[in-house]
C-alpha positions in Angstrom: -17.2 3.5 6.0 -14.4 3.2 3.3 -15.3 1.5 0.0 -12.5 -0.3 -1.6 -12.0 -0.5 -5.5 -9.6 -2.7 -7.2 -8.0 -0.9 -10.1 -6.6 -2.0 -13.5 -4.3 -0.1 -15.8 -7.2 1.8 -17.3 -7.8 3.3 -14.0 -4.4 5.1 -14.0 -5.9 8.6 -13.9 -7.4 7.9 -10.5 -4.3 6.2 -9.2 -2.3 9.2 -10.6 -4.5 11.9 -9.0 -4.3 10.3 -5.5 -0.6 9.4 -5.8 0.4 13.0 -6.8 -1.6 14.3 -3.7 0.2 11.6 -1.4 3.7 12.6 -2.7 3.1 16.3 -2.0 1.2 16.0 1.2 3.3 13.2 2.8 6.7 13.4 1.2 8.4 12.0 4.2 6.4 8.8 4.0 7.7 7.6 0.8 10.9 6.7 -1.0 9.6 8.4 -4.4 9.6 11.9 -4.8 6.9 14.2 -6.4 9.3 15.7 -8.9 10.0 12.1 -10.1 6.4 11.7 -11.1 5.8 15.3 -12.6 7.1 16.7 -15.8 8.7 14.2 -18.1 7.9 11.5 -15.6 4.2 12.3 -15.7 3.1 10.1 -18.7 0.1 8.0 -19.2 2.4 5.0 -20.3 4.3 5.2 -17.0 1.2 5.3 -14.8 -0.3 2.4 -16.8 2.9 0.5 -16.3 2.9 1.2 -12.5 -0.5 -0.4 -12.2 0.6 -3.3 -14.4 3.9 -4.0 -12.5 2.1 -4.3 -9.1 -0.7 -6.9 -9.6 -2.9 -5.7 -6.8 -3.8 -1.9 -6.4 -6.7 -0.5 -4.6 -8.2 2.8 -3.9 -10.5 3.5 -0.9 -13.1 6.2 -1.1 -15.3 7.9 1.6 -18.5 9.6 0.5 -17.5 9.2 -2.9 -14.0 10.9 -2.5 -10.6 9.1 -3.0 -9.2 8.7 0.4 -6.4 6.1 0.3 -4.4 3.8 -1.7 -2.3 0.6 -1.4 -0.6 -2.1 -3.5 0.6 -5.6 -3.3 3.1 -7.8 -5.0 2.5 -11.4 -6.1 3.9 -13.8 -3.4 7.6 -14.3 -3.7 9.3 -17.9 -3.7 8.8 -17.7 0.0 5.1 -16.9 -0.1 5.7 -13.2 1.0 3.6 -10.5 -0.5 5.0 -6.9 -0.1 2.4 -4.2 0.8 3.5 -1.0 -1.0 2.4 2.6 -1.6 0.1 2.8 1.4 -1.4 6.2 1.9 -4.5 7.6 3.6 -5.4 11.3 2.8 -5.5 13.7 5.7 -9.1 14.2 5.6 -9.8 10.4 6.0 -7.3 9.6 8.8 -8.9 8.0 11.8 -11.9 6.9 10.1 -11.0 3.2 9.2 -9.5 3.8 5.9 -6.2 2.3 6.6 -7.7 -0.7 8.3 -9.7 -1.2 5.2 -6.7 -1.0 2.8 -4.7 -3.3 4.9 -7.5 -5.8 5.0 -7.9 -5.6 1.3 -4.1 -6.4 0.7 -4.3 -9.2 3.5 -7.3 -10.8 1.7 -5.8 -10.7 -1.7 -2.6 -12.1 -0.3 -4.5 -15.1 1.3 -6.3 -15.7 -1.9 -3.0 -16.0 -3.6 -1.8 -18.5 -1.0 0.7 -16.1 0.7 2.2 -17.1 3.9 2.9 -13.5 5.1 2.7 -9.8 4.1 5.6 -7.5 4.7 6.1 -3.8 4.4 8.7 -1.0 5.1 7.9 2.1 7.1 10.1 4.9 7.9 10.7 5.0 11.7 9.5 8.5 12.0 6.2 7.7 10.7 4.7 6.8 14.1 1.0 6.9 13.0 1.6 4.4 10.4 3.7 2.2 12.6 1.0 2.2 15.3 -1.7 1.2 12.6 0.4 -1.6 11.4 1.2 -3.0 14.9 -2.6 -2.8 15.7 -3.2 -4.9 12.6 -0.8 -7.6 13.8 2.5 -6.6 11.9 5.6 -7.3 13.9 9.0 -5.8 13.8 11.3 -7.7 11.4 14.6 -5.5 11.3 15.5 -2.3 9.8 16.9 -1.0 6.4 18.6 2.3 5.8 17.6 4.3 2.8 18.2 8.1 3.1 16.9 7.4 6.6 16.1 4.5 8.7 13.1 2.4 7.9 11.4 -0.4 9.9 10.6 -3.8 8.2 7.3 -5.4 9.5 5.8 -8.6 8.7 2.5 -10.3 9.5 1.9 -13.9 9.0 -1.4 -15.2 7.4 -3.5 -18.1 8.3 -3.7 -20.5 5.5 -7.1 -22.1 5.0 -7.0 -25.8 5.7 -7.6 -28.0 2.8 -9.5 -31.1 3.6 -9.1 -34.1 1.2 
């Protein structure tokens, strides 16, 4: 079972360690490149800023070992939260880590009165697409970067507020 831990800027070392693994292990899954976050780009200030710029950041662990990560934005003017930087380590795939990370972002978005959560995933990342579809995300178009990415979105049930 995955344990989810919400991070603050003070947890930058933990975020950094797993993010560098993600960029090395799965470079095809991200728009960022490992080289951009190494060398002169690898500073405490930059990692702390990354965790500050995205208000919701979580790490998942399995048996005490960091196994996944995800981030969420504040809802935009339309009530949409972006799920970003989703990654599950190879040793933890197929063990519910992705589900737990998505549920953490969906729960956070609901608590912030979002109406939906959206994401972008490269079209050749079939395992991630299958996970997102299983979690209720629907296709919402495409966008082209260096290659084609799918936009996906999932509506959220908003709790009824009785008077």
